[in-house]
VEXLOLO-508549 format. One record per atom (N, C-alpha, C): residue number from 0; residue in three letters; x, y, z. Coordinates in pm, whole numbers, plus 50000, padded with zeros to 5 digits. Example, Ala and Ser with C-alpha at 12.3 -4.5 7.8 and 13.67 -1.06 7.14 Angstrom:
% VEXLOLO-508549
R   seq   type       X       Y       Z
R     0    ALA   51319   49431   50780
R     0    ALA   51230   49550   50780
R     0    ALA   51320   49670   50780
R     1    SER   51285   49775   50708
R     1    SER   51367   49894   50714
R     1    SER   51290   50003   50787
//
This chain:
% VEXLOLO-508549
R   seq   type       X       Y       Z
R     0    MET   33591   87624   79977
R     0    MET   33449   87666   79902
R     0    MET   33358   87692   79796
R     1    ARG   33205   87781   79733
R     1    ARG   33200   87735   79704
R     1    ARG   33219   87829   79566
R     2    LYS   33174   87777   79496
R     2    LYS   33207   87841   79301
R     2    LYS   33127   87881   79223
R     3    LEU   33060   88034   79194
R     3    LEU   32920   87968   79173
R     3    LEU   33020   88064   78998
R     4    ALA   32956   88012   78868
R     4    ALA   32945   88118   78787
R     4    ALA   32747   88200   78727
R     5    LEU   32801   88310   78728
R     5    LEU   32689   88415   78559
R     5    LEU   32713   88302   78440
R     6    VAL   32533   88241   78422
R     6    VAL   32583   88308   78281
R     6    VAL   32447   88329   78218
R     7    ARG   32414   88271   78021
R     7    ARG   32339   88345   77962
R     7    ARG   32274   88301   77865
R     8    ARG   32177   88278   77826
R     8    ARG   32148   88156   77731
R     8    ARG   32086   88233   77574
R     9    PRO   32202   88184   77477
R     9    PRO   32237   88252   77422
R     9    PRO   32082   88285   77290
R    10    SER   32066   88448   77298
R    10    SER   31985   88476   77161
R    10    SER   31931   88461   77107
R    11    PRO   31779   88422   77056
R    11    PRO   31777   88345   76931
R    11    PRO   31788   88492   76847
R    12    ARG   31887   88566   76866
R    12    ARG   31963   88662   76725
R    12    ARG   32031   88647   76747
R    13    LEU   32039   88576   76816
R    13    LEU   32275   88559   76798
R    13    LEU   32356   88618   76677
R    14    ALA   32282   88533   76585
R    14    ALA   32312   88567   76428
R    14    ALA   32293   88704   76398
R    15    ASP   32298   88764   76457
R    15    ASP   32298   88902   76413
R    15    ASP   32416   88934   76519
R    16    GLY   32491   88906   76599
R    16    GLY   32579   88941   76684
R    16    GLY   32685   89044   76639
R    17    ILE   32734   89153   76694
R    17    ILE   32799   89290   76634
R    17    ILE   32938   89217   76632
R    18    THR   33063   89266   76473
R    18    THR   33156   89211   76460
R    18    THR   33132   89317   76412
R    19    THR   33335   89390   76437
R    19    THR   33437   89419   76392
R    19    THR   33595   89427   76321
R    20    HIS   33622   89362   76389
R    20    HIS   33755   89286   76356
R    20    HIS   33791   89173   76287
R    21    ILE   33656   89119   76321
R    21    ILE   33672   88917   76167
R    21    ILE   33549   88966   76104
R    22    GLU   33498   88924   75973
R    22    GLU   33452   88920   75835
R    22    GLU   33311   88857   75958
R    23    ARG   33193   88897   75862
R    23    ARG   33099   88792   75926
R    23    ARG   33068   88634   75867
R    24    THR   32988   88558   75924
R    24    THR   33024   88484   75904
R    24    THR   32860   88374   75888
R    25    PRO   32837   88252   75866
R    25    PRO   32698   88284   75931
R    25    PRO   32714   88173   76033
R    26    VAL   32667   88157   76118
R    26    VAL   32594   88160   76254
R    26    VAL   32471   88028   76251
R    27    ASP   32550   87886   76306
R    27    ASP   32423   87818   76248
R    27    ASP   32305   87852   76446
R    28    LEU   32297   87848   76473
R    28    LEU   32244   87917   76601
R    28    LEU   32191   87733   76735
R    29    ALA   32100   87673   76594
R    29    ALA   32069   87534   76704
R    29    ALA   32244   87455   76732
R    30    LEU   32387   87479   76701
R    30    LEU   32448   87448   76703
R    30    LEU   32503   87536   76798
R    31    ALA   32466   87654   76845
R    31    ALA   32546   87719   76902
R    31    ALA   32532   87685   77063
R    32    ARG   32397   87644   77037
R    32    ARG   32264   87668   77198
R    32    ARG   32302   87486   77184
R    33    ARG   32393   87357   77166
R    33    ARG   32461   87239   77182
R    33    ARG   32632   87288   77298
R    34    GLN   32615   87417   77188
R    34    GLN   32846   87442   77290
R    34    GLN   32843   87462   77414
R    35    TRP   32689   87610   77429
R    35    TRP   32637   87665   77544
R    35    TRP   32686   87585   77673
R    36    GLU   32509   87481   77611
R    36    GLU   32471   87396   77732
R    36    GLU   32602   87279   77727
R    37    ALA   32759   87235   77656
R    37    ALA   32846   87169   77638
R    37    ALA   32907   87282   77708
R    38    TYR   32917   87412   77736
R    38    TYR   32984   87467   77803
R    38    TYR   33003   87526   77982
R    39    VAL   32843   87475   77990
R    39    VAL   32781   87486   78073
R    39    VAL   32821   87352   78228
R    40    ALA   32828   87304   78124
R    40    ALA   32780   87106   78146
R    40    ALA   32969   87077   78213
R    41    ALA   33107   87168   78139
R    41    ALA   33173   87186   78147
R    41    ALA   33232   87226   78265
R    42    LEU   33162   87347   78294
R    42    LEU   33158   87366   78447
R    42    LEU   33161   87275   78558
R    43    HIS   33011   87248   78587
R    43    HIS   32967   87162   78658
R    43    HIS   33055   87004   78659
R    44    ALA   33110   87045   78596
R    44    ALA   33166   86911   78574
R    44    ALA   33271   86943   78692
R    45    GLU   33371   87019   78718
R    45    GLU   33429   87069   78749
R    45    GLU   33430   87123   78832
R    46    GLY   33266   87139   78931
R    46    GLY   33199   87161   79054
R    46    GLY   33163   87321   79097
R    47    TRP   33185   87369   78918
R    47    TRP   33046   87541   79000
R    47    TRP   32905   87505   79002
R    48    GLU   32851   87618   79000
R    48    GLU   32730   87624   78968
R    48    GLU   32711   87754   78912
R    49    THR   32662   87721   78869
R    49    THR   32572   87828   78716
R    49    THR   32449   87862   78762
R    50    ILE   32445   87999   78784
R    50    ILE   32301   88144   78777
R    50    ILE   32319   88148   78652
R    51    GLU   32193   88112   78648
R    51    GLU   32116   88212   78458
R    51    GLU   32118   88394   78494
R    52    VAL   32132   88418   78403
R    52    VAL   32126   88537   78458
R    52    VAL   31936   88570   78315
R    53    ALA   31848   88623   78366
R    53    ALA   31775   88650   78310
R    53    ALA   31792   88682   78098
R    54    PRO   31752   88591   78062
R    54    PRO   31798   88590   77940
R    54    PRO   31765   88740   77841
R    55    ALA   31780   88776   77713
R    55    ALA   31752   88882   77642
R    55    ALA   31789   88850   77546
R    56    ASP   31552   88854   77492
R    56    ASP   31678   88801   77385
R    56    ASP   31623   88889   77253
R    57    ASP   31610   89063   77282
R    57    ASP   31591   89095   77168
R    57    ASP   31786   89194   77221
R    58    CYS   31835   89133   77261
R    58    CYS   32005   89116   77253
R    58    CYS   32046   89069   77197
R    59    PRO   32182   89047   77062
R    59    PRO   32194   88923   77011
R    59    PRO   32306   88887   77105
R    60    ASP   32397   88942   77142
R    60    ASP   32537   88983   77190
R    60    ASP   32478   88939   77393
R    61    SER   32400   88908   77334
R    61    SER   32397   88873   77552
R    61    SER   32405   88740   77603
R    62    VAL   32476   88673   77531
R    62    VAL   32502   88569   77555
R    62    VAL   32666   88569   77633
R    63    PHE   32719   88639   77629
R    63    PHE   32888   88735   77689
R    63    PHE   32815   88851   77780
R    64    VAL   32838   88678   77821
R    64    VAL   32704   88826   77999
R    64    VAL   32889   88905   78065
R    65    GLU   32955   88874   78043
R    65    GLU   33137   88865   78085
R    65    GLU   33082   89023   78042
R    66    ASP   33094   89086   77937
R    66    ASP   33126   89239   77895
R    66    ASP   33081   89294   77962
R    67    THR   32907   89280   78096
R    67    THR   32818   89335   78153
R    67    THR   32903   89380   78294
R    68    VAL   32970   89314   78315
R    68    VAL   33001   89369   78501
R    68    VAL   33172   89303   78523
R    69    VAL   33226   89407   78640
R    69    VAL   33340   89320   78681
R    69    VAL   33354   89330   78842
R    70    VAL   33297   89248   78900
R    70    VAL   33361   89166   78948
R    70    VAL   33506   89147   79067
R    71    TYR   33498   89302   79184
R    71    TYR   33625   89227   79257
R    71    TYR   33622   89233   79430
R    72    GLY   33567   89102   79505
R    72    GLY   33552   89056   79621
R    72    GLY   33384   89064   79603
R    73    ASP   33399   89206   79668
R    73    ASP   33185   89145   79707
R    73    ASP   33129   89310   79625
R    74    LEU   33231   89359   79559
R    74    LEU   33180   89439   79522
R    74    LEU   33119   89429   79339
R    75    ALA   33031   89443   79277
R    75    ALA   32964   89437   79121
R    75    ALA   32966   89562   79089
R    76    VAL   33114   89590   78986
R    76    VAL   33056   89690   78882
R    76    VAL   32993   89692   78797
R    77    ILE   32872   89794   78738
R    77    ILE   32790   89696   78686
R    77    ILE   32840   89778   78539
R    78    SER   32847   89708   78407
R    78    SER   32933   89793   78316
R    78    SER   32857   89889   78189
R    79    ARG   32912   89967   78076
R    79    ARG   32819   90060   78061
R    79    ARG   32904   90081   77887
R    80    PRO   32823   89970   77838
R    80    PRO   32858   89895   77793
R    80    PRO   32947   90009   77639
R    81    GLY   33015   89994   77528
R    81    GLY   33075   90117   77421
R    81    GLY   32915   90071   77339
R    82    ALA   32891   89922   77282
R    82    ALA   32762   90019   77206
R    82    ALA   32626   89980   77270
R    83    ASP   32621   90041   77188
R    83    ASP   32421   90118   77242
R    83    ASP   32310   89992   77268
R    84    GLU   32431   89870   77111
R    84    GLU   32308   89764   77160
R    84    GLU   32297   89693   77242
R    85    ARG   32428   89730   77350
R    85    ARG   32416   89626   77425
R    85    ARG   32406   89691   77564
R    86    LYS   32414   89843   77599
R    86    LYS   32343   89880   77712
R    86    LYS   32224   89800   77736
R    87    PRO   32148   89690   77732
R    87    PRO   32014   89747   77734
R    87    PRO   32108   89542   77842
R    88    GLU   32133   89511   77881
R    88    GLU   32173   89407   77868
R    88    GLU   32217   89384   78006
R    89    THR   32228   89475   78108
R    89    THR   32357   89466   78266
R    89    THR   32259   89450   78303
R    90    ALA   32110   89565   78312
R    90    ALA   31979   89516   78359
R    90    ALA   32025   89306   78436
R    91    GLY   32002   89247   78365
R    91    GLY   31976   89164   78420
R    91    GLY   32061   89030   78528
R    92    THR   32121   89162   78497
R    92    THR   32355   89069   78531
R    92    THR   32316   89226   78658
R    93    GLU   32265   89259   78678
R    93    GLU   32274   89353   78833
R    93    GLU   32121   89244   78868
R    94    ALA   32062   89242   78814
R    94    ALA   31954   89117   78877
R    94    ALA   31988   89090   78977
R    95    ALA   32088   88961   78882
R    95    ALA   32102   88868   78950
R    95    ALA   32212   88861   79112
R    96    LEU   32287   88977   79052
R    96    LEU   32397   88999   79234
R    96    LEU   32334   89064   79267
R    97    ARG   32299   89164   79291
R    97    ARG   32203   89180   79395
R    97    ARG   32122   89068   79458
R    98    GLY   32066   88986   79413
R    98    GLY   32013   88811   79403
R    98    GLY   32141   88776   79555
R    99    LEU   32234   88799   79509
R    99    LEU   32321   88671   79567
R    99    LEU   32440   88774   79666
R   100    GLY   32404   88927   79753
R   100    GLY   32425   88966   79804
R   100    GLY   32515   89089   79747
R   101    TYR   32615   89101   79662
R   101    TYR   32709   89172   79595
R   101    TYR   32660   89314   79611
R   102    ARG   32718   89439   79657
R   102    ARG   32732   89589   79619
R   102    ARG   32698   89642   79510
R   103    ILE   32721   89696   79446
R   103    ILE   32684   89710   79356
R   103    ILE   32733   89912   79331
R   104    ALA   32788   89829   79179
R   104    ALA   32842   90043   79147
R   104    ALA   32841   89999   79008
R   105    ARG   32807   90158   78954
R   105    ARG   32850   90094   78824
R   105    ARG   32906   90218   78760
R   106    ILE   32904   90202   78641
R   106    ILE   33007   90323   78497
R   106    ILE   32912   90422   78468
R   107    GLU   32914   90562   78461
R   107    GLU   32790   90647   78449
R   107    GLU   32869   90675   78278
R   108    ALA   32718   90780   78204
R   108    ALA   32820   90818   78145
R   108    ALA   32876   90965   78180
R   109    PRO   32974   90999   78146
R   109    PRO   33060   90910   77962
R   109    PRO   33155   90851   77960
R   110    GLY   33061   90753   78067
R   110    GLY   33232   90690   78066
R   110    GLY   33173   90538   77989
R   111    THR   33249   90449   77937
R   111    THR   33201   90346   77878
R   111    THR   33362   90207   77905
R   112    LEU   33218   90116   77930
R   112    LEU   33319   90000   77965
R   112    LEU   33286   89865   77997
R   113    ASP   33345   89729   77898
R   113    ASP   33288   89621   77887
R   113    ASP   33366   89557   77925
R   114    GLY   33371   89503   78083
R   114    GLY   33365   89401   78071
R   114    GLY   33483   89328   78015
R   115    GLY   33541   89245   77901
R   115    GLY   33564   89188   77868
R   115    GLY   33742   89218   77832
R   116    ASP   33761   89355   77855
R   116    ASP   33828   89441   77876
R   116    ASP   33899   89457   77942
R   117    VAL   33878   89361   78092
R   117    VAL   33950   89375   78217
R   117    VAL   34010   89231   78296
R   118    LEU   34125   89272   78286
R   118    LEU   34154   89143   78306
R   118    LEU   34264   89138   78459
R   119    LYS   34180   89063   78535
R   119    LYS   34247   89107   78675
R   119    LYS   34360   88973   78732
R   120    HIS   34411   89008   78713
R   120    HIS   34513   88925   78839
R   120    HIS   34599   88925   78996
R   121    ASP   34497   88936   79137
R   121    ASP   34679   88900   79237
R   121    ASP   34670   89037   79195
R   122    GLY   34527   89204   79235
R   122    GLY   34573   89259   79260
R   122    GLY   34564   89405   79115
R   123    ALA   34612   89317   79034
R   123    ALA   34634   89441   78960
R   123    ALA   34512   89413   78799
R   124    VAL   34513   89495   78834
R   124    VAL   34395   89502   78663
R   124    VAL   34414   89616   78526
R   125    TRP   34400   89548   78476
R   125    TRP   34453   89595   78295
R   125    TRP   34314   89547   78269
R   126    VAL   34314   89717   78194
R   126    VAL   34171   89734   78158
R   126    VAL   34214   89822   77966
R   127    GLY   34162   89763   77917
R   127    GLY   34194   89775   77697
R   127    GLY   34093   89905   77676
R   128    LEU   34189   89938   77611
R   128    LEU   34116   90120   77607
R   128    LEU   34124   90142   77477
R   129    GLY   34073   90195   77383
R   129    GLY   34066   90188   77210
R   129    GLY   33961   90190   77163
R   130    GLY   33938   89976   77235
R   130    GLY   33763   89992   77127
R   130    GLY   33618   89969   77245
R   131    ARG   33575   89944   77325
R   131    ARG   33379   90010   77383
R   131    ARG   33466   90015   77463
R   132    THR   33565   90095   77510
R   132    THR   33583   90120   77677
R   132    THR   33735   90241   77668
R   133    ASN   33638   90341   77741
R   133    ASN   33730   90488   77676
R   133    ASN   33781   90487   77861
R   134    PRO   33850   90615   77840
R   134    PRO   33907   90686   77962
R   134    PRO   33788   90725   78009
R   135    PRO   33713   90774   78043
R   135    PRO   33614   90788   78165
R   135    PRO   33613   90718   78200
R   136    GLY   33577   90590   78162
R   136    GLY   33529   90418   78215
R   136    GLY   33605   90380   78324
R   137    VAL   33786   90345   78262
R   137    VAL   33850   90337   78364
R   137    VAL   33839   90372   78444
R   138    GLU   33867   90581   78432
R   138    GLU   33846   90593   78538
R   138    GLU   33820   90610   78680
R   139    GLN   33657   90521   78698
R   139    GLN   33542   90528   78741
R   139    GLN   33609   90419   78819
R   140    LEU   33560   90307   78719
R   140    LEU   33656   90159   78775
R   140    LEU   33759   90209   78900
R   141    ARG   33843   90260   78794
R   141    ARG   33973   90236   78893
R   141    ARG   33895   90316   79056
R   142    ALA   33850   90464   79101
R   142    ALA   33738   90520   79200
R   142    ALA   33692   90385   79256
R   143    HIS   33671   90333   79200
R   143    HIS   33567   90199   79219
R   143    HIS   33643   90148   79295
R   144    LEU   33739   90077   79285
R   144    LEU   33787   89976   79346
R   144    LEU   33942   89965   79359
R   145    ALA   34036   90099   79399
R   145    ALA   34135   90182   79547
R   145    ALA   34056   90176   79593
R   146    PRO   33951   90130   79693
R   146    PRO   33928   90082   79830
R   146    PRO   33972   89984   79909
R   147    LEU   33895   89876   79794
R   147    LEU   33972   89746   79826
R   147    LEU   34079   89675   79732
R   148    GLY   34212   89761   79741
R   148    GLY   34323   89778   79708
R   148    GLY   34420   89683   79603
R   149    ALA   34276   89812   79473
R   149    ALA   34307   89718   79361
R   149    ALA   34376   89814   79242
R   150    GLU   34528   89778   79194
R   150    GLU   34530   89892   79089
R   150    GLU   34542   89841   78977
R   151    VAL   34510   89940   78928
R   151    VAL   34435   90004   78732
R   151    VAL   34500   90040   78628
R   152    VAL   34451   90004   78506
R   152    VAL   34617   89968   78470
R   152    VAL   34574   90015   78310
R   153    GLY   34537   90127   78275
R   153    GLY   34519   90134   78146
R   153    GLY   34632   90022   78030
R   154    VAL   34546   89966   77911
R   154    VAL   34631   89914   77781
R   154    VAL   34589   89976   77656
R   155    PRO   34700   89978   77579
R   155    PRO   34598   90121   77432
R   155    PRO   34579   89882   77363
R   156    LEU   34420   89985   77253
R   156    LEU   34429   89803   77198
R   156    LEU   34362   89900   77090
R   157    THR   34392   89752   76932
R   157    THR   34350   89836   76888
R   157    THR   34325   89701   76822
R   158    LYS   34384   89651   76797
R   158    LYS   34436   89459   76750
R   158    LYS   34300   89392   76749
R   159    VAL   34223   89389   76871
R   159    VAL   34118   89306   76849
R   159    VAL   34005   89378   76947
R   160    LEU   33904   89314   76941
R   160    LEU   33753   89387   77006
R   160    LEU   33778   89415   77150
R   161    HIS   33871   89327   77317
R   161    HIS   33853   89346   77337
R   161    HIS   33981   89323   77470
R   162    LEU   34014   89295   77552
R   162    LEU   34165   89331   77656
R   162    LEU   34178   89128   77629
R   163    LYS   34090   89155   77620
R   163    LYS   34065   88955   77719
R   163    LYS   34030   88889   77558
R   164    SER   34028   88946   77433
R   164    SER   34007   88876   77340
R   164    SER   34190   88847   77300
R   165    ALA   34306   88902   77355
R   165    ALA   34423   88924   77288
R   165    ALA   34480   88872   77418
R   166    VAL   34464   88857   77573
R   166    VAL   34520   88834   77677
R   166    VAL   34441   88749   77735
R   167    THR   34539   88708   77820
R   167    THR   34439   88603   77978
R   167    THR   34568   88573   78085
R   168    ALA   34552   88511   78192
R   168    ALA   34708   88497   78224
R   168    ALA   34628   88357   78322
R   169    LEU   34723   88261   78329
R   169    LEU   34743   88146   78390
R   169    LEU   34695   88191   78530
R   170    PRO   34721   88027   78604
R   170    PRO   34745   88044   78755
R   170    PRO   34815   88191   78861
R   171    ASP   34978   88109   78729
R   171    ASP   35019   88126   78819
R   171    ASP   35073   88308   78831
R   172    GLY   35037   88373   78657
R   172    GLY   34950   88472   78706
R   172    GLY   35085   88533   78520
R   173    THR   35093   88495   78445
R   173    THR   35158   88427   78355
R   173    THR   35094   88482   78232
R   174    VAL   35113   88593   78212
R   174    VAL   35028   88641   78083
R   174    VAL   35102   88595   77920
R   175    ILE   34925   88535   77842
R   175    ILE   34929   88438   77780
R   175    ILE   34894   88560   77675
R   176    GLY   34909   88532   77501
R   176    GLY   34860   88583   77428
R   176    GLY   34949   88584   77345
R   177    HIS   34861   88602   77187
R   177    HIS   34901   88506   77064
R   177    HIS   34974   88689   76985
R   178    GLU   35054   88642   77057
R   178    GLU   35124   88808   77027
R   178    GLU   35113   88933   76836
R   179    PRO   35101   88871   76758
R   179    PRO   35068   88925   76651
R   179    PRO   34929   89089   76721
R   180    LEU   34878   88988   76814
R   180    LEU   34726   89058   76842
R   180    LEU   34738   89210   77024
R   181    VAL   34858   89147   77033
R   181    VAL   34918   89215   77139
R   181    VAL   35004   89284   77140
R   182    GLU   34897   89416   77209
R   182    GLU   34986   89566   77136
R   182    GLU   35176   89612   77221
R   183    GLU   35160   89505   77352
R   183    GLU   35260   89603   77397
R   183    GLU   35313   89493   77477
R   184    PRO   35356   89349   77438
R   184    PRO   35407   89271   77530
R   184    PRO   35410   89314   77659
R   185    GLY   35487   89423   77651
R   185    GLY   35622   89441   77739
R   185    GLY   35535   89471   77811
R   186    THR   35410   89517   77835
R   186    THR   35325   89566   78053
R   186    THR   35339   89488   78129
R   187    TRP   35383   89398   78067
R   187    TRP   35387   89287   78185
R   187    TRP   35473   89160   78182
R   188    ASP   35548   89163   78332
R   188    ASP   35585   89133   78347
R   188    ASP   35640   88961   78251
R   189    ARG   35553   88850   78309
R   189    ARG   35548   88723   78260
R   189    ARG   35490   88757   78174
R   190    PHE   35481   88753   78005
R   190    PHE   35432   88667   77934
R   190    PHE   35500   88565   77861
R   191    LEU   35382   88522   77827
R   191    LEU   35399   88406   77709
R   191    LEU   35308   88380   77587
R   192    PRO   35420   88400   77524
R   192    PRO   35324   88444   77335
R   192    PRO   35258   88173   77323
R   193    VAL   35157   88221   77236
R   193    VAL   35110   88171   77206
R   193    VAL   35084   88128   77070
R   194    PRO   35083   87979   77009
R   194    PRO   35109   88046   76817
R   194    PRO   35027   87992   76786
R   195    GLU   34876   87990   76893
R   195    GLU   34688   88051   76851
R   195    GLU   34603   88093   76917
R   196    ALA   34516   88208   76800
R   196    ALA   34534   88320   76863
R   196    ALA   34390   88248   76930
R   197    ALA   34315   88132   76929
R   197    ALA   34194   88063   76992
R   197    ALA   34345   88012   77163
R   198    GLY   34391   88010   77113
R   198    GLY   34518   87930   77302
R   198    GLY   34525   88124   77336
R   199    ALA   34536   88187   77362
R   199    ALA   34490   88279   77472
R   199    ALA   34397   88342   77543
R   200    HIS   34350   88256   77510
R   200    HIS   34221   88279   77652
R   200    HIS   34115   88154   77755
R   201    VAL   34140   88142   77872
R   201    VAL   34150   88075   77957
R   201    VAL   34018   88121   78012
R   202    VAL   34039   88042   78084
R   202    VAL   33931   87970   78252
R   202    VAL   33944   88020   78318
R   203    LEU   33971   88049   78460
R   203    LEU   34072   87987   78529
R   203    LEU   33973   87845   78657
R   204    LEU   33953   87758   78664
R   204    LEU   33869   87715   78762
R   204    LEU   33909   87602   78839
R   205    GLY   34041   87716   78882
R   205    GLY   34077   87643   79045
R   205    GLY   34238   87483   78985
R   206    GLN   34132   87409   79123
R   206    GLN   34274   87309   79135
R   206    GLN   34171   87230   79080
R   207    ASN   34163   87021   79063
R   207    ASN   34121   86914   79088
R   207    ASN   34195   86829   79046
R   208    LYS   34243   86777   79171
R   208    LYS   34311   86665   79178
R   208    LYS   34435   86685   79273
R   209    GLY   34474   86866   79327
R   209    GLY   34606   86925   79307
R   209    GLY   34643   86973   79201
R   210    THR   34575   86925   79133
R   210    THR   34655   87042   78988
R   210    THR   34510   87091   78909
R   211    GLU   34623   87200   78833
R   211    GLU   34518   87377   78838
R   211    GLU   34525   87369   78723
R   212    THR   34324   87395   78686
R   212    THR   34314   87357   78588
R   212    THR   34203   87461   78479
R   213    VAL   34221   87421   78401
R   213    VAL   34190   87540   78304
R   213    VAL   34067   87485   78152
R   214    LEU   34022   87564   78141
R   214    LEU   33913   87561   78056
R   214    LEU   33934   87689   77954
R   215    MET   33981   87630   77813
R   215    MET   33981   87688   77700
R   215    MET   33962   87628   77607
R   216    SER   33913   87683   77436
R   216    SER   33895   87598   77332
R   216    SER   33912   87500   77291
R   217    THR   33847   87370   77206
R   217    THR   33970   87304   77122
R   217    THR   34012   87370   76961
R   218    SER   34000   87482   76943
R   218    SER   34048   87545   76840
R   218    SER   34195   87559   76826
R   219    ALA   34261   87563   76999
R   219    ALA   34375   87534   76958
R   219    ALA   34438   87425   77023
R   220    PRO   34477   87335   76931
R   220    PRO   34526   87301   76997
R   220    PRO   34689   87254   77015
R   221    ARG   34737   87340   77001
R   221    ARG   34887   87316   77002
R   221    ARG   34921   87407   77142
R   222    THR   34853   87483   77156
R   222    THR   34838   87558   77291
R   222    THR   34865   87468   77385
R   223    ARG   34693   87440   77366
R   223    ARG   34700   87308   77468
R   223    ARG   34764   87238   77537
R   224    ARG   34874   87212   77389
R   224    ARG   34993   87064   77412
R   224    ARG   35118   87178   77522
R   225    LEU   35059   87268   77483
R   225    LEU   35203   87399   77530
R   225    LEU   35156   87396   77692
R   226    PHE   35047   87414   77719
R   226    PHE   34966   87429   77878
R   226    PHE   35033   87284   77944
R   227    GLU   35004   87196   77925
R   227    GLU   34958   87019   77981
R   227    GLU   35143   86994   77965
R   228    ASP   35254   87067   77910
R   228    ASP   35373   87058   77955
R   228    ASP   35357   87095   78025
R   229    ARG   35395   87257   78068
R   229    ARG   35357   87316   78237
R   229    ARG   35298   87288   78303
R   230    GLY   35247   87122   78340
R   230    GLY   35220   87130   78472
R   230    GLY   35022   87071   78439
R   231    LEU   34956   87277   78338
R   231    LEU   34881   87227   78399
R   231    LEU   34719   87152   78287
R   232    ARG   34622   87058   78424
R   232    ARG   34538   87044   78354
R   232    ARG   34441   87085   78268
R   233    VAL   34354   87028   78190
R   233    VAL   34292   87137   78005
R   233    VAL   34180   87101   78040
R   234    VAL   34054   87135   78016
R   234    VAL   33942   87107   77967
R   234    VAL   33897   87210   77863
R   235    ALA   33905   87175   77758
R   235    ALA   33882   87207   77633
R   235    ALA   33747   87226   77545
R   236    VAL   33695   87291   77525
R   236    VAL   33532   87272   77494
R   236    VAL   33527   87355   77416
R   237    ASP   33440   87307   77252
R   237    ASP   33412   87346   77115
R   237    ASP   33318   87441   77146
R   238    ILE   33393   87571   77070
R   238    ILE   33263   87754   77056
R   238    ILE   33308   87735   77000
R   239    SER   33272   87688   76842
R   239    SER   33325   87685   76731
R   239    SER   33210   87932   76701
R   240    GLU   33105   87839   76707
R   240    GLU   33030   87918   76706
R   240    GLU   32973   88152   76682
R   241    PHE   33078   88113   76853
R   241    PHE   33070   88239   76947
R   241    PHE   33169   88306   76842
R   242    GLU   33260   88195   76821
R   242    GLU   33407   88282   76760
R   242    GLU   33396   88344   76600
R   243    LYS   33287   88273   76589
R   243    LYS   33250   88371   76510
R   243    LYS   33234   88525   76456
R   244    LEU   33192   88520   76617
R   244    LEU   33123   88686   76661
R   244    LEU   33203   88766   76780
R   245    GLU   33366   88684   76767
R   245    GLU   33478   88743   76834
R   245    GLU   33447   88683   76914
R   246    GLY   33375   88561   76975
R   246    GLY   33362   88564   77166
R   246    GLY   33466   88446   77244
R   247    CYS   33483   88424   77308
R   247    CYS   33613   88343   77369
R   247    CYS   33562   88242   77474
R   248    VAL   33585   88116   77511
R   248    VAL   33584   88128   77696
R   248    VAL   33583   88186   77762
R   249    THR   33585   88327   77793
R   249    THR   33587   88424   77929
R   249    THR   33499   88459   77860
R   250    CYS   33383   88514   77768
R   250    CYS   33304   88645   77741
R   250    CYS   33209   88567   77783
R   251    LEU   33114   88385   77759
R   251    LEU   33064   88318   77791
R   251    LEU   33006   88256   77934
R   252    SER   33106   88334   78101
R   252    SER   33067   88356   78177
R   252    SER   33094   88428   78296
R   253    VAL   33080   88522   78398
R   253    VAL   33140   88582   78506
R   253    VAL   33057   88463   78636
R   254    ARG   33252   88434   78704
R   254    ARG   33345   88317   78771
R   254    ARG   33345   88439   78917
R   255    LEU   33282   88350   78983
R   255    LEU   33216   88465   79105
R   255    LEU   33247   88283   79248
R   256    ARG   33384   88367   79352
R   256    ARG   33419   88283   79413
R   256    ARG   33354   88335   79572
R   257    GLY   33276   88279   79652
R   257    GLY   33223   88341   79773
R   257    GLY   33191   88214   79831
//
């Protein structure tokens, strides 16, 4: 199976990116660019091809390409970001996915939805509510995905920027999160607390030599050991400059399988 990932180069204005739940600290643009290149190289090393979405240099947060779309099967639902500054980011993503043959749907006003608020696993789609995504956005996503058999569930969100800033899922469907940042761990039948906030974010890379592999940040070494003790193979990357802007490993790509 061909494994593709959309990525987008950091804007020269990256340091002006929006921060909501953390204090602003200086961002080293040159280091961020090197970290982005290492992130892309890690995907390539694991057998993923990357497709670069056209740069959006006037949009400081545009490297966080995940927020521009929700892909489910052959359908790409183009988001309508909750921050007005980020709305121009979606056009490049839509063009890239059209070029790959995806069907296109959109979130329309008054709905807002950021892709980082959407966690998918095995037919379930959880959507963070309370930050960048509003109820009309969730309802529109539900309508778009219902014909594909997806069950969309809204999840309250107040402590972090996006739902996937708080939780992601391991290959077996276990949802992981740093409990102080998770509103309702009981939302999920299987919830595994992790000891570090940065450990709540994993990108599923598939199997390598028969072992499920996840990509995560080097900022969470104790969580890495926890995952390895569970039999997972871990690829760790340094994304410190993006973490200063509330970014994580999931934000930097949109994984496609086809």
